[in-house]
C-alpha positions in Angstrom: 8.1 -8.6 -4.4 8.0 -9.8 -1.1 6.8 -7.6 1.8 6.6 -9.0 5.1 7.2 -8.3 9.1 9.8 -10.4 11.2 13.2 -11.6 12.3 14.6 -10.0 8.8 16.5 -6.8 9.5 18.0 -5.9 6.1 18.5 -7.1 2.3 21.8 -9.2 3.4 19.1 -11.3 5.6 16.9 -12.2 2.9 19.8 -12.9 0.3 21.1 -15.5 2.9 17.6 -17.6 2.8 18.6 -21.0 1.7 16.3 -21.8 -1.5 17.2 -25.4 -1.9 20.7 -27.8 -1.3 22.5 -29.1 -4.2 23.4 -32.9 -4.6 26.1 -32.6 -2.2 24.2 -30.9 0.4 25.6 -27.3 -0.3 22.9 -25.0 0.1 22.0 -22.3 -2.9 21.2 -19.2 -1.4 18.7 -16.6 -2.6 21.4 -14.4 -3.5 22.9 -17.2 -5.9 19.6 -16.9 -8.0 18.2 -13.5 -7.5 19.0 -9.8 -7.1 17.8 -8.7 -3.5 17.5 -5.0 -3.2 14.7 -2.6 -1.1 11.8 -1.2 -3.0 9.7 1.5 -2.6 7.3 1.6 0.4 4.0 0.2 0.0 1.2 3.0 -1.6 -1.3 3.9 0.9 -4.4 6.0 0.6 -4.9 5.7 -3.3 -7.3 3.2 -5.3 -8.4 2.5 -8.5 -11.6 3.5 -9.9 -13.3 1.5 -12.6 -9.5 0.4 -14.1 -9.2 4.3 -15.0 -6.4 5.1 -12.6 -5.7 6.4 -9.3 -8.4 7.7 -7.1 -8.5 8.9 -3.6 -11.3 8.0 -0.9 -12.4 9.0 2.2 -14.7 8.2 4.9 -17.3 10.2 7.2 -17.9 9.6 10.6 -20.7 11.1 11.9 -21.1 12.0 15.3 -23.5 10.2 17.9 -27.5 12.2 17.7 -26.4 14.0 14.4 -29.0 14.2 11.6 -27.7 12.1 8.7 -29.2 13.7 6.0 -27.6 17.1 7.2 -24.3 15.9 7.8 -24.3 14.5 4.2 -25.5 18.1 2.8 -23.0 19.7 4.9 -20.1 17.2 3.4 -21.6 17.6 -0.3 -21.1 21.6 0.3 -17.3 20.9 1.5 -16.8 18.9 -1.3 -17.9 22.1 -3.8 -16.0 24.4 -1.8 -12.7 21.9 -2.4 -13.5 20.9 -5.8 -11.4 24.3 -7.5 -8.2 22.7 -5.5 -9.0 19.3 -6.7 -6.7 17.9 -9.4 -8.0 16.0 -12.3 -5.7 14.3 -14.6 
């Protein structure tokens, strides 16, 4: 799997990439040695937790002059409220 940004606009552009040339100088294209197809989008926002499968992480941003202990307590309270809607597999 290859992912990148640049001048390539579609699968046909990738198929035209020269992998090497043969003894007579004829180019061997990527399409000659591989199947080129569009794959799924990259997953975002999901991580693996200790090798046990997918998990979701989050970041809490505290405002300037807030009390960190109070913010942590409020976050934990809110997570308890959300717990029934969080699904475990």
